[in-house]
C-alpha positions in Angstrom: 142.3 152.3 168.2 140.3 150.2 170.6 139.3 146.9 169.1 135.7 145.7 169.3 133.6 143.0 167.6 132.6 145.6 165.0 136.0 146.8 164.0 138.2 143.7 164.7 138.3 142.5 161.1 138.4 145.9 159.4 141.2 146.9 157.0 142.1 149.8 159.4 142.6 147.2 162.2 144.6 144.9 159.9 147.0 147.8 159.0 147.5 148.8 162.6 147.7 145.3 164.2 149.4 142.0 163.4 147.5 138.8 163.9 148.2 135.1 163.5 146.2 134.9 160.3 148.1 137.9 158.9 151.5 136.5 159.9 150.6 133.2 158.2 149.6 135.1 155.1 153.0 136.7 154.9 154.7 133.3 155.4 152.7 131.9 152.4 153.1 134.9 150.0 154.2 138.4 150.9 152.8 139.8 147.7 149.3 138.3 148.2 149.3 139.5 151.9 150.1 143.1 150.8 147.6 143.0 148.0 144.9 142.0 150.5 145.9 144.8 152.9 145.7 147.3 150.0 142.2 146.0 149.1 143.4 144.8 145.7 142.8 141.1 146.3 140.3 139.1 148.3 140.9 135.3 148.7 137.8 133.3 147.6 135.6 132.0 150.4 135.6 128.2 150.0 132.8 125.9 151.0 135.1 124.3 153.5 135.7 127.7 155.1 131.9 128.4 155.2 131.3 125.0 156.9 133.9 125.8 159.5 132.4 129.3 160.1 128.9 127.7 160.5 130.3 125.4 163.2 132.2 128.3 164.9 129.1 130.5 164.8 127.2 128.2 167.2 129.8 128.6 169.9 130.1 132.3 169.7 126.3 132.8 169.7 126.0 134.2 166.1 124.6 131.2 164.3 121.3 132.8 163.4 123.0 135.9 162.2 125.4 133.8 160.1 122.4 132.1 158.5 120.9 135.4 157.7 124.1 136.7 156.1 124.8 133.5 154.0 121.7 132.6 152.1 123.9 130.4 149.8 123.9 127.7 152.5 120.3 127.0 151.8 118.5 125.2 148.9 115.6 126.8 147.0 113.4 124.9 149.5 115.0 126.9 152.4 116.7 123.7 153.7 120.3 123.5 154.7 122.6 122.1 152.0 124.2 118.8 152.7 127.5 120.2 153.9 125.8 122.5 156.5 123.5 119.7 157.6 126.8 117.9 158.4 128.0 121.0 160.3 124.7 120.9 162.3 125.4 117.3 163.0 128.9 118.3 164.3 127.3 120.9 166.6 124.9 118.3 168.1 127.7 115.9 168.6 129.8 118.5 170.4 126.9 119.5 172.6 126.6 116.0 173.9 130.3 115.8 174.9 130.9 117.1 178.5 134.6 117.4 178.1 134.4 119.3 174.8 131.8 121.7 176.2 133.9 122.2 179.4 136.8 123.5 177.3 134.4 125.7 175.3 132.7 127.1 178.4 135.1 130.1 178.8 134.6 133.7 177.7 133.8 133.5 174.0 135.7 135.6 171.4 137.9 137.3 174.0 139.7 140.2 172.3 143.2 141.2 173.6 146.1 143.3 172.2 149.7 143.5 173.1 153.0 144.9 171.9 155.3 142.1 170.6 158.4 142.2 168.5 158.1 146.0 168.3 154.6 146.0 166.8 151.0 145.8 168.1 149.2 142.4 167.9 145.6 141.4 168.2 144.0 138.1 169.1 140.4 136.9 169.3 140.2 133.7 171.5 137.4 131.2 171.0 137.2 130.2 174.7 139.2 132.0 177.4 139.2 130.8 181.0 141.5 133.3 182.7 142.8 131.1 185.4 142.9 127.8 183.5 143.5 127.7 179.8 143.1 129.1 176.3 141.1 127.0 173.8 140.8 127.4 170.1 137.9 125.7 168.3 138.6 123.8 165.1 136.7 121.8 162.6 138.8 119.5 160.4 138.5 117.0 157.6 140.1 114.5 160.0 142.6 114.7 162.9 145.6 113.9 160.6 145.2 117.2 158.8 145.8 119.4 161.9 149.6 119.7 161.8 149.6 121.3 158.3 147.8 124.4 159.6 150.6 125.3 162.2 148.3 125.8 165.1 151.4 125.9 167.3 151.9 129.4 165.8 148.4 130.4 166.9 148.9 129.0 170.4 152.2 130.8 170.8 150.8 134.2 170.0 147.6 133.7 172.0 149.6 132.5 175.0 152.1 135.4 174.8 149.4 138.1 174.4 147.5 136.7 177.4 150.8 136.6 179.4 151.5 140.2 178.5 148.0 141.1 179.7 148.7 139.7 183.1 147.2 136.3 182.9 150.4 134.2 183.3 151.4 131.4 181.0 148.2 129.6 180.2 148.2 126.1 178.5 146.8 126.1 175.0 144.3 123.6 173.7 142.5 122.8 170.5 138.9 121.6 170.7 138.5 119.7 167.4 135.5 118.2 165.7 135.9 116.4 162.4 133.8 116.7 159.3 133.7 113.0 158.8 130.4 111.2 158.3 130.5 110.3 162.0 132.1 113.4 163.6 135.1 112.7 165.9 135.8 114.7 169.0 139.2 115.3 170.6 141.0 117.9 172.8 144.6 118.4 171.9 147.1 120.2 174.1 150.1 121.7 172.3 153.2 121.2 174.5 154.9 124.2 175.9 158.1 123.3 174.2 156.4 123.5 170.8 154.8 126.9 171.7 158.1 128.3 172.8 159.8 127.1 169.5 156.9 128.6 167.5 157.3 132.0 169.3 161.0 132.1 168.5 160.2 131.3 164.9 157.8 134.3 164.7 160.4 136.5 166.4 163.0 135.6 163.8 160.7 136.3 160.9 159.1 139.5 162.1 161.8 142.1 161.3 161.6 141.2 157.6 157.8 141.1 157.6 157.6 144.4 159.4 159.7 146.0 156.7 157.6 144.5 154.0 154.3 145.7 155.5 155.8 149.2 156.1 156.8 149.4 152.4 160.6 149.4 153.1 161.1 146.1 151.2 159.4 144.9 148.0 157.2 141.8 148.9 158.2 138.5 147.4 155.9 136.5 145.1 155.5 132.9 146.0 154.5 132.1 142.3 152.0 129.4 143.2 149.1 131.0 145.1 145.9 132.2 143.4 147.0 135.8 143.6 150.4 135.1 141.9 148.7 133.1 139.2 146.4 136.0 138.6 149.0 138.8 138.3 152.1 137.0 137.0 152.7 136.2 133.4 154.1 132.9 131.9 157.7 132.0 132.6 160.1 129.5 131.1 160.9 126.5 133.3 162.9 123.4 133.1 160.7 120.3 132.5 162.9 118.3 134.9 161.6 120.4 137.8 158.4 118.5 137.5 160.2 115.2 137.8 162.0 116.4 141.0 158.6 117.2 142.6 
């Protein structure tokens, strides 16, 4: 299966290939990840996610298409809602920053695949400069929230897939714009030591996840995500658990 813009996000592609987002889904809740693969569950699209997608769409050249597909971002007067006016403000701020735009000047949405840990993986890189670096575009509430999303895992996979495709070990950067009233702009490089550690973590976890995805092992329920709360019944718990939290 040759991956293209048209089939990259299809269910067929998600069954055949692993990706960073799928790996993260399995780490959060195996049951929800499998339900999503089977087409039984679709996570809700949050407003925060839509704002981020609006911002991303400018840089991959699909902003007008995004506006056509998401009429909910407009008011009845056909004006952008406040959150998306803020996203437009972020775009304008980014366009004025030479360093930010330099990191975003590579090949947009570069698709690559590679065999890792015994299974095929796919990546779609926001800005790929083949002899210089890999850059992933991010919008964030503020800079302090970045570590919770484990972008070291993303960088590790992107870097390794690029290496396996003959590009060598390229440094990985995050180009970040915040959603604050006055958008902040920063470029973060994730150190190689952190990327190496993240890749080893993925390698350790993959044998189990591969067995879950193939149906050899029953997926575990996390018990706290939206999917689990939808399908699981009430359970008896010790009240003191709340005090421990």
